[in-house]
C-alpha positions as CSV (number, residue, x, y, z in Angstrom):
1,M,-83.6,58.7,-34.6
2,E,-86.2,61.5,-33.7
3,T,-86.3,64.8,-34.3
4,S,-89.3,67.0,-32.4
5,T,-89.0,71.0,-32.4
6,H,-85.5,71.9,-33.8
7,V,-83.9,69.2,-31.5
8,R,-82.6,65.9,-33.2
9,I,-82.0,63.0,-30.6
10,E,-80.3,59.4,-31.7
11,V,-79.3,56.8,-29.4
12,A,-76.6,54.1,-30.4
13,S,-73.8,52.2,-28.6
14,G,-75.0,53.6,-25.5
15,L,-74.3,57.2,-26.1
16,M,-77.6,59.5,-26.9
17,A,-76.4,62.1,-29.2
18,V,-79.0,65.4,-28.6
19,T,-78.2,68.1,-31.7
20,L,-79.8,71.2,-31.9
21,A,-81.4,71.5,-35.6
22,R,-82.5,75.0,-35.9
23,P,-79.3,76.2,-38.2
24,D,-81.3,79.0,-40.3
25,K,-81.9,80.7,-36.5
26,K,-78.0,79.7,-35.2
27,N,-79.7,77.3,-33.2
28,A,-81.3,79.8,-30.6
29,L,-83.4,78.0,-28.4
30,T,-87.3,78.3,-28.4
31,N,-89.3,77.3,-25.1
32,E,-90.1,74.4,-27.0
33,M,-86.7,73.1,-27.5
34,Y,-86.2,74.1,-24.1
35,A,-89.0,71.5,-23.2
36,A,-87.5,68.7,-25.5
37,L,-83.9,69.2,-24.4
38,A,-85.3,68.9,-20.8
39,Q,-87.5,65.6,-21.8
40,A,-84.4,64.3,-23.4
41,F,-81.9,64.6,-20.3
42,E,-85.0,63.1,-18.3
43,R,-85.5,59.9,-20.1
44,A,-81.5,60.2,-20.5
45,S,-80.9,60.0,-16.7
46,A,-83.3,57.2,-16.7
47,Q,-82.9,55.3,-19.2
48,S,-79.9,52.2,-18.3
49,A,-79.6,51.8,-21.8
50,V,-77.9,55.3,-22.2
51,H,-74.3,55.5,-20.2
52,A,-73.4,59.0,-21.7
53,L,-75.4,62.3,-23.4
54,L,-73.6,64.2,-26.0
55,L,-74.8,68.2,-27.2
56,D,-73.9,69.1,-30.3
57,A,-75.6,71.2,-33.2
58,D,-76.6,71.5,-37.1
59,G,-75.0,74.3,-39.0
60,D,-71.7,76.9,-38.2
61,D,-73.3,77.7,-34.4
62,F,-73.6,76.1,-31.7
63,C,-75.9,77.7,-29.8
64,A,-76.9,81.7,-30.4
65,G,-78.6,81.8,-26.6
66,N,-82.2,82.3,-26.0
67,D,-84.6,83.7,-29.3
68,I,-85.2,86.5,-28.1
69,A,-88.3,87.0,-29.6
70,D,-89.9,84.3,-27.2
71,F,-88.6,86.5,-24.3
72,A,-90.0,89.5,-25.5
73,A,-93.1,87.7,-25.1
74,M,-92.9,86.6,-21.7
75,A,-91.4,89.3,-20.4
76,R,-95.1,90.9,-21.8
77,S,-96.6,87.9,-20.2
78,E,-98.1,87.1,-17.0
79,E,-96.0,83.7,-17.4
80,A,-94.3,82.9,-14.4
81,L,-90.5,82.1,-15.4
82,E,-90.6,80.0,-12.6
83,N,-93.0,77.1,-14.0
84,S,-91.3,77.8,-17.6
85,A,-89.4,75.2,-19.6
86,V,-86.6,76.7,-19.4
87,L,-85.9,76.8,-15.9
88,R,-87.4,73.2,-16.2
89,F,-84.1,72.7,-18.7
90,L,-81.8,74.3,-15.9
91,R,-82.6,72.3,-13.3
92,T,-82.7,69.4,-15.0
93,L,-79.1,70.1,-16.3
94,A,-77.8,70.2,-13.0
95,A,-78.9,67.3,-11.5
96,F,-78.2,65.4,-14.7
97,D,-76.2,62.2,-13.3
98,K,-74.1,60.3,-16.2
99,P,-71.5,61.2,-18.2
100,L,-72.8,64.2,-20.5
101,L,-69.8,65.9,-23.1
102,A,-70.4,68.9,-26.0
103,A,-69.3,70.2,-29.1
104,V,-68.9,73.5,-29.8
105,R,-68.7,75.2,-33.2
106,G,-69.2,78.7,-34.3
107,R,-70.7,81.0,-31.8
108,A,-72.1,80.3,-28.1
109,V,-74.0,82.7,-26.6
110,G,-75.2,83.1,-23.3
111,I,-77.0,79.7,-22.8
112,G,-74.8,77.9,-25.4
113,T,-71.5,79.3,-23.3
114,T,-73.0,78.5,-19.6
115,M,-74.9,75.2,-20.4
116,L,-71.2,74.1,-20.7
117,L,-70.4,74.4,-17.4
118,H,-72.4,71.7,-16.6
119,C,-70.9,69.0,-19.1
120,D,-68.0,66.9,-17.9
121,L,-66.3,66.9,-21.4
122,V,-66.1,69.9,-23.7
123,Y,-64.7,70.1,-27.2
124,V,-64.7,73.6,-29.3
125,A,-63.7,74.7,-33.0
126,E,-60.3,76.3,-32.3
127,D,-62.2,79.6,-34.2
128,A,-65.5,79.1,-32.0
129,R,-66.5,82.1,-30.3
130,L,-67.8,81.6,-26.3
131,S,-69.8,84.9,-25.0
132,A,-72.4,85.6,-22.2
133,P,-73.7,89.3,-22.8
134,F,-76.5,89.4,-20.6
135,V,-76.1,92.7,-19.0
136,D,-76.1,93.7,-22.6
137,L,-79.8,93.2,-22.4
138,A,-80.0,94.6,-19.3
139,L,-80.6,90.9,-17.8
140,V,-78.5,88.8,-15.5
141,P,-76.8,85.3,-15.4
142,E,-78.3,82.0,-15.6
143,A,-77.6,78.1,-15.4
144,A,-75.9,78.7,-11.9
145,S,-73.3,80.6,-14.3
146,S,-72.8,83.6,-11.6
147,V,-71.3,80.7,-9.1
148,L,-69.5,78.1,-11.9
149,L,-68.0,80.9,-14.3
150,P,-66.1,82.8,-11.6
151,A,-64.5,79.2,-10.3
152,R,-63.6,78.2,-13.2
153,I,-62.1,81.3,-14.8
154,G,-62.2,83.6,-11.8
155,H,-64.0,86.5,-11.0
156,V,-62.3,89.2,-13.2
157,R,-62.8,87.0,-16.9
158,S,-65.6,86.2,-15.4
159,F,-67.0,89.7,-15.3
160,A,-66.2,90.5,-18.4
161,L,-67.9,87.8,-20.6
162,F,-71.1,88.8,-18.2
163,A,-70.8,93.0,-17.8
164,L,-68.5,93.9,-21.5
165,G,-69.8,91.5,-23.1
166,E,-66.3,89.9,-23.9
167,T,-65.7,86.6,-25.9
168,L,-63.0,84.1,-25.7
169,D,-62.4,82.1,-28.9
170,G,-61.9,78.2,-28.5
171,R,-58.0,78.6,-28.3
172,A,-58.8,81.0,-24.9
173,A,-61.8,78.6,-23.9
174,V,-59.0,75.6,-23.5
175,S,-56.2,78.0,-21.7
176,C,-58.8,78.9,-19.1
177,G,-60.6,76.0,-18.3
178,L,-64.0,76.3,-20.4
179,A,-63.0,73.2,-22.9
180,N,-60.5,70.5,-23.2
181,A,-59.2,70.8,-26.1
182,A,-59.8,72.3,-29.5
183,F,-59.6,71.1,-32.9
184,P,-60.0,72.4,-36.2
185,A,-64.4,72.7,-37.0
186,A,-64.8,69.9,-39.4
187,R,-62.9,67.3,-36.5
188,V,-64.8,68.2,-33.2
189,T,-67.7,66.7,-33.6
190,E,-65.9,63.4,-34.4
191,R,-63.3,64.0,-31.5
192,A,-66.0,64.7,-28.9
193,R,-68.2,61.3,-30.2
194,A,-64.5,59.0,-29.9
195,A,-64.4,60.4,-26.3
196,A,-68.3,60.1,-25.2
197,L,-68.2,56.7,-26.8
198,T,-65.5,55.5,-24.5
199,L,-66.8,56.5,-21.1
200,A,-70.1,55.0,-22.5
201,G,-68.1,51.6,-22.3
202,K,-67.6,52.2,-19.3
203,S,-68.7,51.8,-15.7
204,T,-72.1,53.3,-15.6
205,Q,-72.1,53.5,-11.8
206,A,-68.6,53.9,-11.2
207,L,-69.4,57.4,-13.6
208,Q,-72.4,58.7,-12.3
209,A,-70.8,58.2,-8.1
210,T,-67.6,60.3,-9.4
211,K,-69.6,62.8,-11.0
212,K,-71.9,63.1,-7.8
213,L,-68.8,63.1,-5.9
214,M,-67.7,66.2,-8.0
215,R,-70.7,68.1,-8.2
216,D,-72.7,69.3,-5.4
217,Q,-76.2,69.2,-7.1
218,G,-78.4,70.7,-4.3
219,R,-75.8,74.1,-3.6
220,L,-76.1,74.6,-8.0
221,R,-79.6,74.0,-7.5
222,D,-80.3,76.6,-4.9
223,V,-78.4,79.4,-7.2
224,I,-80.6,78.7,-9.7
225,E,-83.6,79.1,-7.9
226,S,-81.9,82.2,-6.8
227,E,-80.8,83.5,-10.4
228,C,-84.3,82.8,-11.7
229,R,-86.2,85.4,-9.6
230,V,-83.8,88.0,-9.6
231,F,-83.7,86.9,-14.1
232,A,-86.9,86.7,-13.5
233,D,-87.6,90.6,-12.1
234,R,-85.0,92.1,-14.8
235,L,-87.4,90.3,-17.8
236,R,-90.0,92.3,-16.8
237,S,-88.3,95.8,-15.8
238,G,-88.5,98.7,-18.4
239,E,-84.5,98.4,-18.7
240,A,-85.0,94.4,-20.6
241,Q,-88.4,95.5,-22.6
242,A,-85.9,98.1,-24.3
243,A,-83.3,96.4,-24.7
244,L,-85.4,92.8,-26.3
245,G,-87.5,95.8,-28.5
246,A,-83.9,97.4,-30.0
247,F,-82.4,93.9,-30.6
248,L,-85.4,92.9,-32.4
249,A,-85.8,96.2,-34.1
250,R,-81.8,95.5,-35.0
251,R,-80.7,98.3,-32.8
252,G,-77.9,98.4,-30.4
253,P,-79.7,98.6,-26.7
């Protein structure tokens, strides 16, 4: 087992389990965590001993989204989002060529929800809460979700998540096609791991070929780059800086 920057990695029986391990902050992703995730995905893709990857999280919540303090600092700095660990992870996520699964309990906010669109199998708690309230922070969707989410659940429902900040529970996520199945929270990891181990025992090359046929990686990469340019502009806008500052001050934007 390896643990680095709040990301824990375990490899056994052909499965790499990558666990977000910052439960005291609801697993909000820092720049260091993005870098560790990107490195884990790159390693999983390159190593023949890894046949599948499972995303999981410690604590009651899957992921509260981006660490807002990190994003506020990025908005004030000269660092280009295009060269950030965030974009490195998004590119790696879109290009990942092996079965990718997720076990989701509690809140999945922003990237906590949009990363699920790149997973091949998603298992959620019945009372999980999925949301993508980018507009509430004066931002725009990322991770190719501006294309993937409408394709999965339709334009009007997607717009409600992005713009109104609406939330889906686990059962609703299954009903609209965002997840495969919903279970009591205590059983989610067990069921996701069982599915991951089943996939790890199948033909790796056939699974990779199947996934490649089902996903237009070139299209996803182009969308991510386009979103990144708009996101970077929005991040440095006065609106976004005010919204981020209000969030950090525990006020409503």
